[in-house]
N, C-alpha and C positions, 0 to 999 in steps of 0.2 A: 228505112229500117228503124225499128224501135231501139231505143237506148236504155241503159240501166243507170240510175243515179245511185251510187253506193256510198254510204256514209258510215264511217267507223264510230260505233257507239260505246264500245267497251275496250278496255286495255288488253294488249297482247301479253302482258306480264302474267306468268304462271301458266301460259298456254303451251301446247306441244310445239315442237320445232316446226313441224309441217304447217301448222296454223300460222305461226309467225312468218314463215316463208311465203305462204299464200297471201297474207296481207301485203307484204312487200311487192309481190308479183302484181297485185291489183293496183299498186301505187299508193296505198294508204300508209301514212306515217304516224298519225297521232289521232286522238279522240277528236271527233268533230270534223276531220278532214273528209272532203267529198271528191269523188272522181266520177266521170261519166265514161261508160264503156258500152260498146256495141252489144246487142243482145244476141250472143252466140253461145253454142253449147259449152265452149271452153270456159267462158266467163261464168256461165250458170253453175258449172261444176265447182269453180273456185268459190263462188258465193255460198254454195251449199256446204262447203268445207268449213267456212267460218260464219255460218248463219247466226250463231249466238253472239257474235261480236260486231255485226254490221246490220244496218237497215237498208232496204232496197226499194226503190220506186221506179216505175217505168215513165220515161219522158219521151217526147217526140222531137 
């Protein structure tokens, strides 16, 4: 299954509470932090919520 490499590129400061909670749920804690997640609809939805704060790449 394909995986997503999610990198936090912008700060959560000044963001809405649901965006901060979404970053925590993804496992992101600071700018430059990277997590690898399975490519599933739940994670795609979370990434769409914070798309302006993260960058996403597909990896195998």
